[in-house]
N, C-alpha and C positions, 0 to 999 in steps of 0.2 A: 504494500500500500504506500502510495506517495501522495503527499498533500503539499500544495504550494503555500508559502507564507504570504498572507495577504498584504497588499500595498494600499495604503489609504490614499484616496484621490477623490475627485468629484467630476461627474459628467452631467450633461444636460438632464434635468429631472422632470420638470413639468413642461410639456410641450415637446413633441417629437417622441421617438421610440425610446423606451426605457432600455438601457444597457446594463444588465445586472452584473456584468463583469467589471464594473467600475470600482466603487469604493472598496469592496471586499469581494474577492472572487476566488473560486476554488479550481485548482488545476485538475487534470484527469486523475481519477481514483480507480482503484480496483485491485483486488488481490490476485496474484498469479495462482494458477492451480497448484495444489500440493497434495501429497498423499495424506489421507485422513488418519488421524490417530485417535485412540479411544479416550478413556477418562483421564482428566487432568485435575490434580488437587492442589489448591493454593491455600495458605493459612495466613490469617491476619490477627492482629491484637483485637480481642473481643471487647464488647461493651455491654454484654449481658442482655437483659430483657428490654433495654432501651433501643436495641438495634431495629432498623426498619428497612423496608424496600420501597417505601413511598418516596418517589423522586422529589417531592416538594419539601420534605421535612428532614431528610437524612443529612447529617454533617460529619459524622465520624468517618475515619478512613475506611473501616470495614463496610460501612454503608455505601460509600462511594465506589468501592471495589465491586460491589454487587450491582448497584444501580446502573453503572456505566456499561454493563454488558446487556442490560435489558432495554435501555432507552438511549436516544441520541439527543443532543442539544442542537439548536440552530448554529451555535458557535461553541468551540472549545478553546482552551489556551495551549500554546506550545510551551516549551521549557523555559522560555524567556518571558512568559506571562503575557504574550501577545495573542489576540484572537485569531483563530483560523476557522473558516466555514466548515460546517458538517452537513446538517440537513438543509442549511441555507446554501444556495448557489452563489449568493452575493447579497449585498445590502448597500443602499445608496441614499444619502440624505438630500433634501432640497437645499436651497441656498442658505437658509437661516437655521437649519438643523431642527425644524419643528415637525417634519414629516420624513419618514423613512419607508422605502419600499424594499421588501425582502423577497427574493425568489426562492422557491423550494424545489428540491430535486425530486426525481421519480423514486419513491421509496414506498414500501408496503409495511403495514402492521403485521404482527405475528398471526392474525386471523385471515390474512390475505387481502384485506381492504387497503385502498391507497391512502397515503399521507396527503392531506389537503389543508388549505389555508385555515379552514374553520377549526382544525385541531390546534393550530398555533393560538388562535384567538381564545379558544376554550382554556388552554393551558394558562394564558396570561390572566384570564378571568378568575381561574382557580387560585393563582398566586395572589392576585390583588384583592380577592375576596376572603382573605385569610381569617377575618374575624368570625366567620361561620365554621371554621375548622377547629378540631380539638387541639391541634398543635400549631404553633406559629409557623408561617412560611418565611424562611430566611431571606428569600429574594424580594419580598414585598417592598422593603425600603429601597433596595437597589433599583427596582423598576418603577418607582413611584411616579416617574415622569410620564409614564404611558397613559394616554387618555383613551381608555377602552371604548367609551361611548361613541367616539368619533373615528375609531379605527375600523378597518373593513377588509374583507377579502375581495380583491379586484377580479380574481379568477381562481380556480382551484390551486394554482401554484404560485400565486403572488399575494402577499399581505402588505397592506399599507398601514403603518402605525403612526397615528397622530400623537404628538407629545404635548403635555401641558405647558412645557417651557422648552427652549432649545437644548439639545444635547448632542454633542458630537462624539460621545463615548458609548453610544447604544450597543454596538457589537461587543464591547468589553463587558457591559452590564448584562448582556445575554449569555455570558459564560459563568455567571454566579451559581453557587450551590442552589439547587432547587429549580433550575430553569429548563431542565430537559422536558421535551415535548411529550405530553400524554394525549391519548385519543379522546376526541370529542365525546362528552357524556360519561367518561370514566369516573366512577365514584368508589369502587371497591379495588383496593390495591393489595389485597391479600393474594390474588392470583393475577398479576399484572400482564397486560398485553402491550408490548412496546414495539419499537422499530429497530432494536439493537441486534447485535450479532448472535445472541442466544435467546432461546425461548424458555420461559419460566417452567420449572417442574415442581420445586418444593422449597420451603423456607421455614426454619425453626430459629427464632431469635436467640442469639448467644451460642448457637451451635453450628448449623449447617444450612447452606444454600446450594441448590442443584439446578442447573439449566442445561438445555441441549441445543445443539447447533441449529440456527435458522438458515436453511439452505438458500432462501431467496433474499438474503441480506443485500442491500443496495451496494455495499462496498466490498462484496465478495464473501463467500461462505468461509467460516472459520475452519482452521485446520484440525481442531479437536472436536470430538463428537459430544462429550459431556464435560461440563465444567462444575467442579465442586469448590466452594469457598467456605472454609471452616474458621470459626472463632476459637482462638486458643491463646493462652498466656505465653510469656517469653520462653520458659523452660520447655513447654510442650512443643512449641514451634521448633526449637533447637533439636529436640529428640526426634521429632517427626521427619525432618529432612535428613538426619543422620541415618535413620533406620529405613528410609525409603517409603514411609507412610505419606509423605508430602513431596510433591514435585517442586514446589516453590514456596518460600516463606518470606514474609515481609517484616521490616522494622526490627532488625536484630540489634541487640546491645553490642557495644564494643567487645566485651568479653566473649559473647557468643560468636561474633565474627572471627575473633582470634582462634577460638576452638575449632571452627569449621575450616579455617585456612589450611590445616594439616590433613584434612580429609580429601583424599584423591578422588572421591566420588561426588564431591560437592564443589561448586564454584560460588565464591562470595563476590558480590558486586557492590561497590561503593559509589553512590551518586552525591557529589559534593554540593554544599550550599542548599541543603534540602530541608532540614529541620531547623526551626527558628524558635529558640527558647526565651521565655520572658517571665518577669515578675509584673504583676498588674496591681496598681494601687487604686483603691476606690476613692475617686476624687470628689464624691458627693458627701463624704462624712469625715469627721476628725479621725486621725490626724492629717489625712492626705487631702483635705480640702484646702490646705495651705500650700501654695506653690513652692515656698522655700523648703518645706519638709520634703516635697517630692524631689526638688533639686538635690537635697542632701542625700536621698536614697540613691540617686544616680551616681553619686560619688562614693557612697558607702559600700557598693557592691564590688568586691574584688573579683572581677571577671576571669583574670588569669588563673587564680586559685580554683575557682569553680570549674573551669574547663579541665585543669590538670587533675583535680581530685574527684569531683562528682562525675565528670564525663570520662575519666581515665585517659585524658589527653586527646580524646576523639572529638575534635571540634575546633572552632576558631572563635576568638573573642569578637563580640558584636558591639554596637555603639548606640543603642537606644532609638534608632529609627529603623523602620521596616523596609525590607525589599532589596537588600544588597544584590546587585547583579541583574536587576530587572528594570524594565522601562520606567523612566521618571525618577529613578533613585538619585538623590543628591550626594554623590560620593565625596564632595569636598567639605561637608560639614565636619567640624572638629570632633573627634570622638571624646566621650566622657571616660575618664580613667580614675582608678582608685585613689582617693584623696581624703583620708579620714579626718585630717585637721580641718579642711575646708567644710566637710560635712558637719563637724561639730560646730563650726562658726555659723553655718546656716541654721542649724537647730537652735542655737542660742538666739539668733535674730528672730526666729519664729516663736520663741518662748517655749521650746519643746526639748530642753536639754535632758529631761527625764523621760524621754519618749518610750512608750510601750504599746505594742500592737500585736494582733493575731495574724499569722501567716497560715492560710488554709491551703492544704496540699493533699494529693493522693498519689499512689504509685501508678500513674497512668502511662508513664514513659520511663525509660532507663535514666537513672540519676536524679529524678525529681526529688525524692525524699532526702537523699544525700545532699543535694544542693540547698534545700531548705534548711537543713540542720547546720550546714557549713555557713550559710549566710547569717544564721542566728548567732553563731560564734563570732563572725566578723563584726556584727553589730554590737555584741556585748563588749568588744574591746574598747568602744568609745562610750559605753554606758547606756546603749539602747537595748531594751528588752524585746525580743521577738519570741512570741509564744507559737510554736509550730503545732498545728492541729491537723490530724489526718482524717480525711473523709473517704467515702466509698469510691473506688475507681469506676464503678458502673454508672454512677450518677454525677460524677465530679464536674463535668463541664456545664451541666445545668445548675448544680449547686453553686459553682464558682461565680455565677452571675450575681448572686446576692450575698453569699457568705464571706466572712473574713474582712479584715481591713486591707489585706494584701493576699493575692492568690498567685499561683504559677500556671504556666501553660506552654503548650507546644503548638506551633502552627506550621503547616506546610506552606510552600510558596503560594502567593495570591497576587493578582494584579494590584498595583498600588491604588488605583481608583476604587477597586472593590474593597480593599482593606479599609480605606477611609469610610466608605459608605456602610459597610457591614459591621464595623467595630468602633467607629469614632463619631459618627453623627449622633445628635441627641436622640434620634429615633432608632438608632441601629439595634438590630435584634441580638447581636453578640457583643454588646458593649461591656466588656469585662472590667473596664476602669470606670464605668458610669460617667464618662466624659460628656459634658454638656456645655458647650461654648458657642453662644450665638454668632460670634465673629467667625469662628471656624466653620460653622454650618453655612453661613452666608458666602464665605470665600469658596467653599466646595461647590455650592450651587452655581456661583458665577463661573467657576472653572468648567463646568459641564456645558455652559452656554457659549464657551469660547471656541470659535472655529479654528483659530491658529494653533497648531500643535506647539509651536515655540512659546506662545503666550501661555497656553495651558500648562506647559511644563514649568514655567516660572511660577505660576500660581500654586502648583503642587509643591514646589520648593518652599513657598511661604507656609503652606500647611505643615510641611516637615519641620520648618524652623520653629513654629509654635510648639509642636510636640517635643522637639529636641530641647527646648528651653524649659517647658513647664508641663509636659504631658504626663500621663499616668503609667506609661509602659517603660520598663527597663528591659530592653532586648539585650541579653547578656551573652548569647552564644548562637552560632550557627553550626549545625552538625551534618555530617554525611548521612545519607540514608542507606542502610545496609540491608541487602536482600541476598538470598542464596537459592540456588536451584541445583537439581540433581544432574548427574552426568547423562547426556543424551538429550537434554532440553535445549532447543534452539529458539532464537528470537524471544528470549525472556524479556519482559518489560524492564526498562532501565531509565525512564524519564523521572524528573523530579516530581514529588507528590503534588497532586492536583492538576498536573499537566495531562493532556490527552493521552500520551503514551505511557503514563504511569498506571500500573495495575490493569493493563489491557492484555488479554490473553487470546484474542482471535487470530493473531499471527503466530502463536506458539506451535511448535511441533515437538513431539516427545516420543 
């Protein structure tokens, strides 16, 4: 399968024939024929009963690994977090970014019916009507600019989306979690019907997902007949790939990776700059409602020691802003470094010399608890008391939205505009820092209306500068993503997490 990286441009929109190869266009796709192989088993870090195959609500890595084999999005992101067309053949804005036309490719649902424009409109209505759903839809904020009442199907393979205000980032917004296209009228996602490379067979949350090859997949039939994705802890994943019970395992710890490197039947793959680790301060409550206290925390974290000890040296020090290596990243901002004396000075200025707070954490990723305990010792050296509280790994990322003065987290790569929209706007559904800054919200909204990529990039830099100075995140490390696969497996996925070619098994042979 080959896909072209889209090039942003603009062609005549209203008046004349629409050329959907303009702003975002897809090159020729299609898998070459390959000999079919039987059952393939992949294992991911489980999330227990909270796991889902509803494409509108899943945000865990194991959810994403399953859903992306059942459904397709209009756009996905490549490993640089740039949008690439999938079900869309292209997308083109009008002159002021208030109307976009999106062409759809010839694709079929797993029941044999064709993909049509009404499926796209129904999906957007489902996302934006999230108040009627039991679980929030994470893409509702990201796609809030869409004016559904005035959007329409021009023909079965062309959608015209009217926006409430201009946006020249719509293709990026359509790559967000929860935006994969569902069939018009679908309400029951316990037995989903998608357009993806595999057809649903069974799913038990916290345990097993089974799907079989969809021979009429628009991008070419998969090489494997049956795909199993299992939920398992770190030790179980390590044991399974060593004993041949799993063909592929994801998100290994550094120690597990070293253990497997001496196994001649297993290949370990390291994808750099893939895991992004952070502390998140709740900015809506004491003590972190004070900007000087937040600035002190940025200087109190000894990132080098955390990487060396908690991550066993498997990672690189980060610098409190998100998205190193991806589009719009301001790599010339000065990094924050360990400075306990200046941290003490800032705490005195804030009247918080006797600072004490709760750090809420759970063993959801390798090194989390160790990093929390080490940070508590670092803080104690200047008289700051950090009470480390452990929660359940199965519900941690939901609990972390409200619990603790500070929490920890791990993110895969995301496009920077999506990071802002999903985690930092006042209405963001995954606002782990409870950040609410009207000036930030306004600048972000203005950036979306900006047609010039150069000007928009400068506005994103301003947003980064605000966060670098007084934000609630301390991004302290980036880590490689370690996966492993058995001898005989070819074309194992190696993209960065959240990218199109991460956790994608339709090209695998075994």
